[in-house]
N, C-alpha and C positions, 0 to 999 in steps of 0.2 A: 417758675422755675428761674433759677438762676443763670446766668450767662456762662459758668464754669460748667453746669450741667448740660446745658444746650450744646457746647462746643465737644462733648463726649459723646453725644447720640449721632452727629452729624445730619441735622434733620430730620431724622427718623421718628416717623409719629407710630403707626403703627404699620404690621405685618401679620397676615393670614397664614402665613407659611408655618405647620406646627415645627419646623426643624431649624427655623433662623435663629442664627446667632450673630450677636454683634462682631464685626469685624475688630480683630485685634490690634491694639494701638501700639503694639511694641513692635510690629512687624518691621523689619527691615526693610526702606525705600531702596529700589534699584537704583544702583548708580551707574550713568554714563560715562566713558572716558570724554576727557575733554574737546579732545581731538574730533570725537563722532558728533557733539553737541551743535546745535544748528540756531544759532543765539543772534537775536534780532536787537539793532538799536534803534530806537524809537526818539523823537522828538516830541513832548506831549506840550500842548499850552493852555490845557483845558481843567476847569475846576480847580486854579491853582492860583487864583486872584491876578492874573494877568502876567505870572511869571513861568518862564520857562522849564522843565523837567528832561532830563535825559532817560530813559526805560530803555532797559535789558529786558527783552522777554524770552523765551523758551526754553529757561533753564531745567534742565531734569536731575532730581538729585536729592539728597537729604537736606532738610532745613540748615543745617548746621554749617555744610557747606557753601550754602549760598550765602549766609551770613559771612563764613570767611572772604567770598568773592567781593561781596559788596564791600566789606570793610577793606580789603586791599583797594578797591578802585576809589574809595572815598578818601584814603591816604596819599594814595599817589598824585590823586588831581589836586587833593585839598580843598574839598568842599565837602558839603554837609549830605545824608541822603537816608536811605531807608532801603531793606529787605524784607519784602513780603507777600504773600501769595504767590510766589514762584518769580516774581518782578524784583528788581534791583531800581529802585529810584535813586537818580543823584541829581543833585540841585543844580539847575544852569544848563546852557546848552553846551556840552561837551564831548559829542559824537565823534568826532575825529579821534578826540584823546581817548575814548572807552575801548573805540572798536581796536587801536593799535595794542592798547595795553592787554586786552583779551586776546589778542593773537599772539603777543608775546607770551601770555601766559599759558599758552597751549588751546585755544579755542581757535582754530584754525576758519571753520566755518563761520566764523560771524560777519555778518553784514549789515549796512545801514539800510534803515528801511523807515517808510514813512515820509512826512512831511517836515 
């Protein structure tokens, strides 16, 4: 089975429920207002070849909005990074800058967390 096919069924192998239907992939993801989201900004040093990365966790919303927020952070700080699995990863230790930018963007419940 190809990887594309596996992504479509989300790990479902078998169901005994005769009325079971796969969830519709086109369902809109609930969006939460920026000031109601509780974002945590972590520093991560593991599994990155000894390099540090700033990770923003706790984002709730559609993938497009997550990618837009990640793009804004990356361009304002001037570094690389990515947005996947509901997390934003920024290269380097930029926790203070990320927290300041998120608060400025309306995410008022943003806090530094972790090491």
